[in-house]
C-alpha positions as CSV (number, residue, x, y, z in Angstrom):
1,M,-0.2,0.2,0.0
2,S,1.2,3.7,-0.7
3,K,1.5,6.5,1.9
4,V,-1.5,8.5,2.9
5,R,-1.2,12.4,3.7
6,L,-2.6,14.9,5.4
7,I,-5.5,16.4,3.0
8,P,-3.8,19.5,1.3
9,F,-4.7,22.5,3.8
10,K,-3.4,26.2,4.6
11,L,-1.7,27.5,7.6
12,E,-2.6,31.1,7.7
13,E,-1.1,32.6,10.9
14,V,0.5,31.7,14.0
15,F,0.3,33.8,17.3
16,D,1.0,33.5,21.2
17,S,-2.6,33.9,22.5
18,A,-6.4,34.1,20.8
19,A,-8.0,37.3,20.6
20,E,-11.2,35.6,21.9
21,E,-11.8,32.4,23.5
22,I,-14.5,31.2,21.1
23,P,-14.0,31.2,17.9
24,Y,-16.5,32.0,15.2
25,G,-16.6,28.4,14.0
26,V,-17.7,27.3,17.3
27,N,-20.5,30.3,17.4
28,M,-21.8,29.5,14.0
29,I,-22.7,25.8,15.0
30,N,-24.6,27.3,17.8
31,A,-22.3,24.7,20.8
32,P,-22.5,27.7,23.5
33,E,-26.2,27.1,23.5
34,L,-25.8,23.5,24.5
35,W,-23.1,24.7,26.7
36,D,-25.8,26.5,28.7
37,Q,-27.9,23.6,29.0
38,G,-24.8,21.6,30.6
39,I,-24.4,19.8,27.2
40,R,-20.6,20.0,27.1
41,G,-19.7,16.4,25.8
42,D,-19.0,15.2,29.3
43,S,-18.0,11.2,29.3
44,V,-18.2,11.0,25.2
45,V,-14.5,9.8,24.2
46,V,-13.5,10.7,20.7
47,A,-10.7,9.3,18.9
48,V,-8.3,11.7,16.9
49,L,-6.3,9.9,14.1
50,D,-3.9,12.6,13.1
51,T,-0.5,13.9,13.9
52,G,-0.3,13.4,17.3
53,C,-1.2,16.3,19.8
54,D,0.7,18.4,22.3
55,A,-0.7,17.1,25.5
56,A,1.0,19.7,27.7
57,H,-0.9,22.6,25.7
58,P,-2.8,24.2,28.7
59,D,-6.1,23.8,26.3
60,L,-5.5,20.3,25.9
61,K,-3.8,18.8,28.9
62,D,-7.1,18.0,30.8
63,R,-8.7,16.7,27.9
64,I,-6.5,13.6,26.8
65,I,-7.6,10.1,28.1
66,G,-4.9,8.3,26.3
67,G,-2.9,7.5,23.1
68,K,-0.9,5.7,20.7
69,S,1.4,5.8,18.1
70,F,0.9,4.1,15.3
71,V,4.2,5.5,12.8
72,G,6.9,3.6,14.4
73,G,9.2,4.1,17.2
74,D,7.9,4.3,20.8
75,E,4.1,3.5,20.6
76,A,3.3,5.7,23.4
77,D,5.0,8.7,22.4
78,Y,1.9,10.4,20.6
79,S,3.4,13.7,20.7
80,D,2.9,16.5,17.5
81,S,5.9,16.5,15.7
82,H,3.7,18.4,12.9
83,Y,0.8,20.8,14.3
84,H,-2.3,19.6,12.5
85,G,-3.2,17.2,15.0
86,T,-2.7,19.6,17.8
87,H,-5.3,22.3,15.9
88,V,-7.9,19.5,15.1
89,A,-8.0,18.3,18.9
90,G,-8.3,22.2,20.0
91,T,-11.5,22.5,17.6
92,I,-12.8,19.5,19.1
93,A,-12.3,19.8,23.1
94,A,-10.2,22.8,23.9
95,T,-11.1,23.4,27.4
96,L,-13.5,26.4,28.3
97,N,-11.0,28.2,30.8
98,D,-11.6,31.8,30.2
99,K,-8.5,31.7,28.1
100,G,-6.8,30.7,25.0
101,V,-9.5,28.8,22.8
102,A,-12.4,26.6,23.6
103,G,-13.4,23.8,21.5
104,A,-17.0,23.0,20.7
105,A,-17.0,20.1,23.2
106,P,-14.9,21.2,25.8
107,D,-15.7,18.2,28.2
108,V,-14.9,15.8,25.8
109,K,-12.1,13.3,26.2
110,L,-9.7,12.8,23.6
111,L,-8.1,9.1,22.7
112,I,-5.3,10.6,20.2
113,L,-4.1,7.9,18.0
114,K,-1.0,9.5,16.1
115,V,-0.8,7.9,12.6
116,L,0.9,11.0,10.6
117,G,4.5,11.9,10.9
118,D,6.2,15.0,11.2
119,D,5.9,15.5,7.3
120,G,2.4,14.9,7.5
121,S,2.3,11.3,6.2
122,G,1.8,7.8,7.3
123,S,0.7,4.4,6.1
124,Y,-2.5,3.1,5.4
125,E,-1.5,-0.2,7.6
126,G,-0.9,2.5,10.3
127,I,-4.4,4.2,9.8
128,I,-6.0,0.5,9.6
129,H,-4.6,-0.5,13.0
130,A,-5.3,2.7,14.7
131,V,-9.2,2.4,13.3
132,R,-9.3,-1.1,14.7
133,Y,-7.7,-0.1,18.1
134,A,-10.2,2.5,18.7
135,S,-13.0,0.4,17.7
136,E,-11.8,-2.2,20.5
137,W,-10.6,0.3,23.1
138,K,-11.8,0.5,26.5
139,G,-11.0,3.0,29.4
140,E,-10.2,2.3,33.0
141,N,-13.7,2.7,33.9
142,G,-15.1,1.3,31.0
143,E,-15.2,3.9,28.3
144,K,-15.5,3.5,24.8
145,V,-14.9,5.3,21.9
146,R,-18.2,6.8,20.3
147,V,-16.8,9.0,17.5
148,I,-13.4,8.8,15.2
149,S,-12.5,12.0,13.8
150,M,-10.3,11.8,10.7
151,S,-8.6,14.7,8.6
152,L,-6.7,13.1,6.3
153,G,-7.1,11.2,3.0
154,G,-5.9,10.3,-0.8
155,P,-7.4,9.4,-4.0
156,E,-7.2,5.6,-3.3
157,D,-9.9,3.4,-2.6
158,I,-8.1,1.0,-0.2
159,P,-10.6,-2.0,0.8
160,E,-8.8,-3.0,4.1
161,L,-9.4,0.8,5.3
162,H,-12.9,0.6,3.9
163,E,-13.5,-2.8,6.1
164,A,-12.1,-1.5,9.1
165,I,-14.3,1.5,8.8
166,Q,-17.3,-0.6,8.1
167,D,-16.3,-2.6,11.2
168,A,-16.1,0.5,13.3
169,V,-19.5,1.7,12.4
170,A,-21.0,-1.7,12.9
171,N,-19.7,-1.3,16.5
172,N,-21.9,1.9,17.0
173,I,-19.0,4.4,16.3
174,L,-19.5,7.4,14.0
175,V,-16.7,8.1,11.5
176,V,-16.5,11.5,10.7
177,C,-14.2,12.3,7.7
178,A,-13.0,15.4,5.7
179,A,-14.1,15.8,2.4
180,G,-11.2,17.2,0.7
181,N,-9.5,20.0,-0.5
182,E,-9.3,19.5,-4.4
183,G,-12.5,21.7,-5.2
184,D,-12.6,24.1,-7.9
185,S,-15.2,26.5,-6.6
186,R,-17.9,24.9,-8.5
187,E,-21.0,22.9,-7.0
188,D,-21.5,20.7,-9.4
189,T,-18.2,19.1,-10.0
190,V,-17.2,15.8,-8.3
191,E,-14.0,15.4,-6.6
192,K,-13.6,12.4,-4.5
193,A,-10.9,10.9,-1.6
194,Y,-10.9,8.6,0.5
195,P,-12.1,7.8,3.4
196,G,-14.3,10.5,3.0
197,Y,-16.2,9.2,0.0
198,Y,-17.1,5.9,1.8
199,K,-21.1,6.0,2.4
200,E,-20.5,4.7,6.0
201,V,-18.4,7.8,7.0
202,V,-20.1,11.1,7.9
203,Q,-18.3,13.5,5.0
204,V,-17.5,17.0,5.9
205,G,-17.3,19.8,3.5
206,A,-16.5,23.3,4.4
207,V,-17.7,27.0,4.4
208,D,-16.5,30.5,5.4
209,E,-17.6,32.6,8.1
210,K,-20.2,34.0,5.4
211,K,-21.7,30.6,5.0
212,Q,-20.5,30.2,1.3
213,L,-18.6,27.4,-0.1
214,A,-14.9,27.1,0.8
215,E,-13.5,27.5,-2.8
216,F,-11.4,24.3,-1.8
217,S,-13.9,21.9,-0.7
218,N,-14.5,19.1,-2.4
219,T,-17.8,18.5,-4.1
220,N,-19.8,15.2,-4.9
221,D,-22.6,12.8,-3.9
222,E,-21.7,11.5,-0.6
223,I,-21.3,14.9,1.1
224,D,-23.5,14.6,4.5
225,L,-23.0,18.1,5.6
226,V,-20.8,21.4,5.9
227,A,-19.1,22.9,8.8
228,P,-16.7,26.2,9.4
229,G,-13.3,25.6,7.6
230,V,-12.1,28.7,6.7
231,N,-9.6,31.1,8.9
232,I,-10.2,28.5,12.1
233,V,-8.3,29.4,15.2
234,S,-7.3,26.7,17.1
235,T,-4.6,25.3,19.4
236,Y,-0.9,24.8,18.2
237,P,2.1,23.3,19.7
238,G,4.3,25.3,22.4
239,N,1.3,27.0,24.1
240,K,0.4,28.9,21.0
241,Y,-2.5,29.3,18.5
242,A,-3.0,29.4,14.9
243,K,-5.4,30.2,12.1
244,L,-5.9,27.5,9.4
245,S,-8.0,26.5,6.5
246,G,-9.2,23.3,5.0
247,T,-12.0,20.7,5.2
248,S,-9.7,19.4,7.8
249,M,-11.2,22.3,10.0
250,A,-14.3,21.4,9.4
251,T,-14.4,17.8,10.4
252,P,-13.7,18.7,14.3
253,H,-16.7,20.7,14.3
254,A,-18.9,17.9,13.0
255,S,-16.9,15.5,15.2
256,A,-17.5,17.7,18.3
257,A,-21.1,18.4,17.7
258,A,-21.8,14.5,17.5
259,A,-20.2,14.5,20.6
260,L,-22.4,17.1,22.2
261,L,-25.6,15.3,20.5
262,I,-24.7,11.9,21.9
263,Q,-24.7,13.5,25.3
264,K,-27.7,15.3,24.7
265,E,-29.9,12.8,23.2
266,E,-29.0,9.9,25.6
267,K,-30.0,11.8,28.5
268,E,-33.2,12.3,26.8
269,F,-33.4,8.9,25.4
270,G,-32.3,7.5,28.4
271,R,-30.4,4.8,26.7
272,T,-27.3,4.7,24.4
273,L,-28.0,5.3,20.7
274,T,-26.8,3.5,17.9
275,E,-24.8,5.0,15.5
276,A,-27.4,5.4,12.8
277,E,-29.3,7.0,15.5
278,V,-26.3,9.5,16.1
279,Y,-26.0,10.2,12.2
280,A,-30.0,11.0,12.0
281,Q,-29.5,13.5,15.1
282,L,-26.4,15.3,13.7
283,C,-28.5,15.4,10.3
284,K,-31.4,16.7,11.9
285,N,-29.5,19.8,13.6
286,T,-28.4,21.1,10.4
287,V,-29.8,24.2,7.9
288,S,-29.4,24.5,4.4
289,V,-27.1,27.7,3.4
290,G,-28.5,27.7,0.0
291,L,-26.1,25.4,-1.6
292,S,-26.5,22.3,-3.6
293,K,-26.6,18.8,-2.3
294,K,-23.5,17.9,-3.8
295,A,-22.2,21.0,-1.8
296,E,-23.8,20.8,1.4
297,G,-25.4,17.5,1.7
298,N,-27.9,18.4,4.6
299,G,-26.6,21.5,5.4
300,L,-24.8,23.2,7.9
301,I,-24.5,22.3,11.6
302,F,-26.6,24.1,13.8
303,L,-27.0,22.5,17.1
304,R,-30.5,23.3,18.4
305,A,-31.1,23.8,22.2
306,Q,-34.4,21.3,23.6
307,E,-35.7,24.0,25.4
308,K,-36.0,26.8,23.0
309,E,-37.3,24.8,20.2
310,E,-40.1,23.5,22.5
311,A,-40.9,27.1,23.0
312,K,-40.9,28.1,19.8
313,Q,-43.4,25.5,19.1
314,N,-45.5,26.2,21.9
315,N,-45.4,30.1,21.1
316,S,-46.3,29.0,17.3
317,A,-49.3,26.7,18.4
318,V,-50.6,29.7,20.8
319,K,-50.7,32.0,17.7
320,A,-52.5,29.5,15.5
321,V,-55.3,29.2,18.3
322,N,-55.6,33.0,18.5
C-alpha cells in the first residue's frame, strides 16, 4: 500500500494568544447554546487520528484520556511533531477556561492516535490498525470511543481501510472524515477523496464565515454536511494558537457536534444511541445555506437547544389558536 497524507490545507497565521476564547466556527454551529444547558460532551470519547497532539498545551492537557502512536518507534509517544493534530484536537475539545480558545465540546475526552509523522504522511496499515484499535479500546472506567475523527485522505480506495471503518460503524462508532480540498469552487463537479467518500462515514465539506462554500471544498454525491473550515483559530504546539483553513478544520466541528448530541440525546432517551441514531440526530441538526446537495449535503451544522425549540413550537401553537 502507498502512503496516506494530510489533505492539503493552509496555515494562515500563528500567534501567542487568541483574540477571543470562542472561535467563530464554534459559535456558528451554535455549540454555546448547548453548553448553557450543561451539554459539553462530558463522558464522550472522541478518537483523533492525526499527527498526534501537544498533550502539555494548557487548553488540552485535561482533555486527553489516552493515546498511542502508529508511525513506528515508541508507541507511547503520541506527541505532535507537526501541528495539524493539535489544531484539530483543540477545535473538538479545548477546555473552556476563560483563556486561549474553547473547543466546540469542551468537556469531551480525546483518545489521540498518531497515524501521521512530522511530514504529514503515514501508512495505510497504521491508519487501519488505529481504526481497529479505537473500535476495541476501553478506558479504565469502561469508556468506549463513540466518534472517530479523521482529517486525512487520498485518492485511493483501500478495501482494508474500508472494511475497518465498516467494522467501527458496526460497533456503533460514528466515523467523521474530511471531504478533501481539491475543489474548484463549483457546486456541480465531483471530487473524491478517501476515506471521506465512503458511504459509511460522515463526509464533511467546508464553508467560510459568510456561510459560503469554501473554494477548496470537494463536492460530490456523498457529502453529508458542511461546517466552518476557513480561518479557524485553534491550538498549536508550544502553548500557541494558529489560524488554519481546510476541510480538515471543518471535520472536528462535526466530530464535536456529534459528541454534544450523544450526551444530549442519550440523556433524553435514557439509553445508548446506535451509530445510525447519532447520524440521524446530526443530520437533523443542520440548516441549508442555499448550496446544492453535492456541496452541502444536509446543510450546515446548527445545534438546536431543546428548550428553545419547544418554546418556539408552543408559541406557534398559541398564535395558531388565537
